C-alpha positions as CSV (number, residue, x, y, z in Angstrom):
1,M,-90.5,-76.4,76.2
2,Q,-92.4,-73.5,78.5
3,V,-90.0,-71.0,80.2
4,H,-91.3,-69.4,83.6
5,S,-90.2,-66.2,84.1
6,H,-89.6,-64.8,87.9
7,R,-89.8,-61.6,89.9
8,V,-87.2,-61.2,92.4
9,C,-88.9,-59.3,95.0
10,M,-86.8,-56.9,97.5
11,S,-88.1,-56.4,101.0
12,P,-88.5,-52.6,102.1
13,K,-85.7,-53.1,104.6
14,S,-83.4,-53.9,101.7
15,E,-84.8,-51.2,99.5
16,G,-84.3,-48.5,102.5
17,S,-80.4,-50.1,102.8
18,A,-79.9,-50.0,99.1
19,S,-81.1,-46.2,98.8
20,T,-79.0,-45.1,102.0
21,L,-75.9,-46.5,100.5
22,S,-77.2,-45.1,97.4
23,E,-77.4,-41.6,99.1
24,L,-73.5,-42.1,101.1
25,S,-72.0,-43.0,97.7
26,S,-73.3,-40.0,96.0
27,Q,-72.3,-37.5,99.3
28,L,-68.8,-39.0,99.3
29,A,-68.5,-38.1,95.8
30,A,-69.7,-34.5,96.2
31,A,-67.9,-34.1,98.7
32,V,-64.7,-35.3,96.9
33,E,-65.7,-32.7,94.0
34,T,-66.0,-30.1,96.3
35,A,-62.6,-30.5,98.5
36,G,-61.1,-31.2,94.5
37,N,-61.8,-27.4,94.2
38,S,-59.0,-26.6,96.7
39,V,-56.8,-29.1,96.2
40,V,-53.3,-28.2,93.9
41,A,-50.6,-30.4,92.9
42,I,-46.6,-29.0,93.5
43,Q,-44.1,-29.9,92.0
44,A,-41.0,-29.9,94.2
45,R,-39.7,-33.1,94.3
46,R,-38.9,-36.1,91.9
47,R,-41.6,-38.6,90.6
48,I,-44.8,-38.2,92.1
49,P,-45.8,-34.3,93.1
50,S,-47.5,-33.8,96.3
51,S,-50.6,-32.5,97.5
52,G,-51.0,-29.1,98.8
53,I,-54.3,-26.7,100.1
54,V,-55.4,-23.3,99.0
55,W,-56.1,-22.1,103.0
56,R,-56.1,-18.4,102.0
57,D,-56.3,-15.7,99.0
58,G,-52.6,-16.3,97.5
59,V,-51.5,-19.2,100.0
60,I,-51.3,-22.8,100.0
61,V,-50.2,-24.8,102.7
62,S,-49.0,-28.4,102.1
63,A,-46.4,-30.8,104.1
64,S,-43.0,-29.4,104.1
65,H,-41.1,-32.7,103.9
66,T,-42.7,-33.2,100.3
67,V,-41.5,-29.6,99.3
68,R,-37.7,-30.0,98.4
69,R,-36.8,-26.8,96.8
70,D,-37.4,-22.9,97.8
71,D,-38.0,-20.7,95.0
72,E,-40.0,-21.1,91.5
73,I,-41.9,-23.9,92.5
74,P,-44.5,-25.3,90.0
75,V,-48.4,-25.6,91.1
76,V,-50.9,-26.7,89.1
77,L,-53.8,-24.7,90.4
78,P,-57.7,-26.8,90.9
79,N,-58.7,-25.6,87.5
80,G,-55.3,-27.1,85.7
81,E,-53.6,-23.9,84.8
82,S,-50.5,-23.4,86.1
83,T,-48.4,-21.1,88.7
84,V,-45.5,-20.4,90.5
85,A,-44.9,-20.1,93.8
86,T,-42.0,-19.3,96.4
87,V,-41.8,-20.5,100.4
88,A,-43.3,-18.1,102.7
89,G,-41.7,-20.1,105.6
90,R,-41.5,-24.0,107.3
91,D,-41.9,-25.4,110.2
92,P,-40.1,-28.6,110.5
93,A,-41.4,-29.8,113.8
94,T,-45.0,-30.0,112.4
95,D,-44.2,-30.7,108.9
96,L,-45.9,-27.8,107.8
97,I,-44.7,-25.1,105.0
98,A,-46.6,-21.8,103.6
99,L,-46.7,-21.2,99.9
100,R,-46.6,-17.9,98.3
101,V,-48.8,-17.3,94.9
102,P,-49.4,-14.4,92.9
103,G,-52.4,-12.1,94.4
104,G,-55.7,-12.9,93.2
105,V,-54.5,-16.1,91.3
106,A,-55.7,-18.6,94.0
107,K,-58.6,-16.8,95.2
108,P,-61.5,-18.9,93.6
109,F,-60.2,-22.4,95.1
110,V,-59.9,-21.2,99.3
111,A,-61.2,-24.1,101.1
112,P,-64.2,-24.2,102.8
113,K,-63.0,-25.2,106.4
114,A,-65.4,-27.3,109.3
115,D,-65.1,-27.2,113.0
116,S,-63.5,-30.5,113.6
117,S,-63.7,-30.3,117.5
118,S,-66.6,-32.7,117.2
119,L,-64.7,-35.2,115.7
120,R,-64.1,-38.5,117.4
121,V,-63.1,-42.1,117.1
122,G,-65.1,-43.6,114.4
123,S,-66.3,-40.3,112.7
124,L,-66.4,-41.1,108.8
125,V,-63.5,-38.7,106.8
126,L,-62.2,-38.5,103.5
127,A,-58.4,-38.1,102.7
128,V,-58.3,-36.0,99.2
129,G,-55.0,-35.1,96.9
130,R,-54.1,-34.2,93.8
131,P,-50.8,-36.1,92.9
132,G,-51.0,-35.0,89.7
133,R,-53.6,-33.2,87.1
134,N,-56.8,-35.1,89.1
135,V,-57.9,-35.5,92.1
136,S,-58.1,-38.9,93.8
137,A,-59.1,-39.7,97.7
138,S,-59.8,-42.7,99.9
139,F,-62.3,-43.1,102.7
140,G,-62.1,-44.3,106.4
141,I,-62.5,-43.3,109.9
142,I,-61.0,-41.5,112.9
143,S,-58.9,-44.3,114.8
144,A,-57.7,-42.2,117.6
145,V,-57.9,-38.6,118.8
146,G,-54.4,-37.4,120.5
147,E,-54.7,-34.8,123.2
148,G,-51.6,-32.6,124.1
149,W,-49.5,-34.7,121.3
150,R,-46.5,-33.9,121.2
151,S,-44.1,-34.7,117.3
152,W,-41.2,-36.6,116.8
153,Q,-39.3,-33.0,116.5
154,G,-40.7,-31.3,119.6
155,A,-44.1,-29.5,118.7
156,R,-46.7,-29.8,121.4
157,I,-49.9,-29.7,119.4
158,D,-52.9,-29.3,121.0
159,R,-55.1,-32.0,119.2
160,V,-54.2,-34.7,116.5
161,F,-56.3,-37.3,114.5
162,R,-54.9,-40.8,113.9
163,L,-56.4,-41.9,110.4
164,D,-57.8,-45.4,109.4
165,L,-57.6,-44.4,105.7
166,A,-54.6,-44.7,102.7
167,V,-52.7,-41.9,102.7
168,Y,-51.2,-42.6,98.7
169,D,-48.0,-41.4,97.8
170,G,-48.7,-37.7,96.9
171,F,-51.4,-37.3,99.4
172,S,-49.3,-35.9,102.3
173,G,-50.3,-32.1,102.4
174,G,-53.8,-32.5,101.0
175,P,-56.9,-32.3,103.1
176,L,-58.7,-34.7,105.1
177,V,-62.5,-33.5,105.0
178,D,-66.2,-34.3,106.2
179,V,-68.9,-35.7,104.2
180,T,-69.7,-31.8,103.1
181,G,-66.4,-31.7,101.7
182,S,-65.1,-28.8,104.1
183,V,-61.8,-29.1,105.6
184,L,-60.8,-30.4,108.9
185,G,-57.2,-30.7,108.9
186,L,-53.8,-31.7,106.6
187,N,-53.0,-35.1,106.2
188,N,-49.7,-36.3,106.4
189,S,-47.6,-39.7,106.4
190,A,-44.4,-38.7,107.9
191,L,-45.5,-36.3,110.8
192,A,-45.7,-39.4,112.8
193,R,-43.2,-41.7,111.1
194,G,-45.4,-43.6,108.7
195,T,-48.5,-43.2,110.8
196,P,-51.3,-41.4,108.8
197,M,-52.1,-38.6,110.8
198,A,-53.7,-35.5,110.4
199,L,-53.6,-31.8,112.2
200,P,-56.7,-30.0,112.7
201,A,-57.6,-26.9,110.3
202,K,-56.8,-24.7,114.0
203,A,-53.6,-26.4,114.4
204,V,-53.0,-25.3,110.7
205,D,-53.8,-21.8,111.2
206,R,-51.8,-21.1,114.2
207,V,-48.9,-22.2,112.7
208,L,-49.6,-20.3,109.5
209,D,-50.0,-17.2,110.9
210,E,-46.2,-17.5,112.2
211,L,-44.9,-18.7,109.3
212,L,-46.7,-15.7,107.4
213,E,-45.3,-13.2,110.0
214,R,-41.5,-14.3,110.5
215,G,-40.7,-17.0,108.0
216,H,-40.6,-19.8,110.9
217,V,-42.1,-21.1,114.2
218,R,-40.4,-19.8,117.5
219,R,-39.7,-22.6,119.5
220,P,-37.0,-21.8,122.4
221,F,-34.1,-24.3,123.2
222,I,-30.9,-24.2,125.3
223,G,-29.2,-27.0,123.5
224,V,-29.2,-30.0,125.9
225,A,-30.1,-33.8,125.7
226,V,-31.5,-34.7,129.1
227,Q,-33.1,-38.3,130.3
228,P,-35.2,-38.7,133.1
229,V,-33.5,-40.0,136.6
230,A,-34.7,-40.6,139.5
231,L,-33.4,-39.0,143.0
232,S,-32.4,-41.2,146.0
233,A,-34.9,-40.7,149.1
234,S,-31.4,-39.2,151.0
235,V,-30.9,-36.7,148.7
236,T,-34.9,-35.7,148.2
237,K,-34.7,-35.5,151.9
238,Q,-31.5,-33.7,152.5
239,H,-32.8,-30.7,149.9
240,Q,-36.0,-31.0,150.8
241,L,-37.4,-31.5,147.3
242,E,-41.3,-32.1,146.5
243,S,-40.1,-34.0,143.8
244,D,-38.0,-37.7,143.6
245,G,-37.0,-37.6,139.8
246,G,-35.1,-34.9,137.3
247,L,-33.5,-34.8,133.7
248,L,-29.9,-35.8,133.9
249,I,-27.9,-33.7,130.9
250,V,-25.9,-36.0,128.7
251,S,-24.8,-33.8,126.3
252,I,-24.3,-29.7,125.5
253,A,-24.4,-28.5,122.2
254,D,-21.1,-26.6,121.6
255,S,-21.7,-22.6,121.9
256,S,-25.4,-23.2,122.9
257,P,-27.0,-21.2,125.6
258,A,-26.7,-23.9,128.3
259,E,-23.0,-24.2,127.6
260,K,-22.6,-20.3,128.0
261,A,-24.6,-20.5,130.9
262,G,-22.7,-22.6,132.4
263,I,-24.4,-25.8,132.7
264,L,-22.6,-29.3,133.2
265,L,-22.7,-32.6,131.8
266,G,-24.1,-34.8,134.8
267,D,-26.3,-31.9,135.8
268,V,-29.6,-32.9,137.3
269,V,-32.3,-30.0,136.3
270,L,-34.7,-30.2,139.2
271,E,-36.9,-27.3,138.5
272,A,-37.4,-24.8,134.9
273,N,-39.0,-22.1,135.4
274,G,-40.9,-23.3,139.0
275,Q,-41.9,-26.0,137.3
276,A,-40.8,-29.5,138.8
277,L,-39.3,-31.7,135.8
278,A,-39.8,-35.5,135.2
279,Q,-39.7,-36.0,131.7
280,A,-38.4,-34.3,128.4
281,G,-41.6,-32.6,127.5
282,D,-41.5,-30.9,130.9
283,L,-38.3,-29.0,129.8
284,L,-39.9,-27.6,126.6
285,D,-43.3,-26.6,127.9
286,A,-41.6,-24.9,130.8
287,L,-39.1,-23.2,127.4
288,S,-42.1,-23.0,125.2
289,G,-43.6,-20.0,128.2
290,V,-40.2,-17.8,127.6
291,A,-40.8,-14.8,126.2
292,S,-38.0,-14.1,123.1
293,G,-35.0,-13.2,124.7
294,G,-36.2,-13.6,128.0
295,S,-34.4,-16.1,130.5
296,V,-35.4,-19.0,132.3
297,P,-34.2,-20.1,135.2
298,L,-33.0,-23.3,136.2
299,K,-32.8,-25.3,139.8
300,V,-29.9,-27.7,139.3
301,L,-28.3,-30.5,141.3
302,R,-24.6,-30.9,140.8
303,G,-22.3,-32.8,142.9
304,G,-25.0,-33.0,146.0
305,T,-24.9,-29.3,146.0
306,I,-28.4,-27.0,144.5
307,K,-27.1,-24.4,142.5
308,S,-29.6,-21.7,140.7
309,V,-28.5,-21.5,136.7
310,S,-30.0,-18.8,134.8
311,V,-30.5,-19.4,131.0
312,T,-31.2,-17.2,127.8
313,P,-32.9,-19.5,124.8
314,A,-32.3,-19.3,122.1
315,D,-34.8,-19.2,118.9
316,R,-34.5,-22.7,116.9
317,G,-36.5,-21.4,114.8
318,E,-34.3,-19.0,112.9
319,E,-31.4,-22.0,112.7
320,E,-33.8,-24.4,111.0
């Protein structure tokens, strides 16, 4: 019996595609290795450790919801050595936490950062975590870019990234990285209630600066719950209002700044600091511009009469 051998020939196009995929594969593996040199395992909850990033010398950032204690927090560094961290500050509204470790211990592992301003929908990214002693990763794309986004706890964030990739258990608090392994932001699966998101590195830096300075992020509040309401044409005309809407006060916290200022249930707040109010976020935006200890003038509709009320907001961060 004669056996014939056949040689399979790849077309130049196929060879080029295989080479491109091989190069991409090698580049992604190298990116994970680079990023992994800055990712730590934080053992501050049951079962699976969470991830953190060596953001600055002596400072680790992570997702606040994954760190369930405030002192003597065991941390496994990228080289496998262990250290103990303490909480420098938390911001529940952005779900960020800053941890301090002994000076010099983390210096060799500070993460390289990249500018995320050029990221757009479809950009290739990697999520890296250390849910144990070894690094893990997932690969995907930016599925949406949110501008002027507000978290469910009220923090206004200039820009966030929604991710089309797996954020596995223990990945929250780890980095979102580009194909060079540089950090674009911090991953979080709880910030938007289950939707994988990432905060850009610049946003993390802004929050971190405040956490290191005072232990919390200052967010003025007056202690009310509101809902948008439409005003009748007759009321708008009678009071010569520029807007036909406002915010109805539906609850007031005991001993809150609003209660102390004399605000009542059923009041409709039309303006804050001269800004017309149509949504709850408008009130938060107006309050955010008030200096510590300063007051904000409100225009209120009460029983068909326009009243002016001055409120001195409290600092929510000090109470969290």
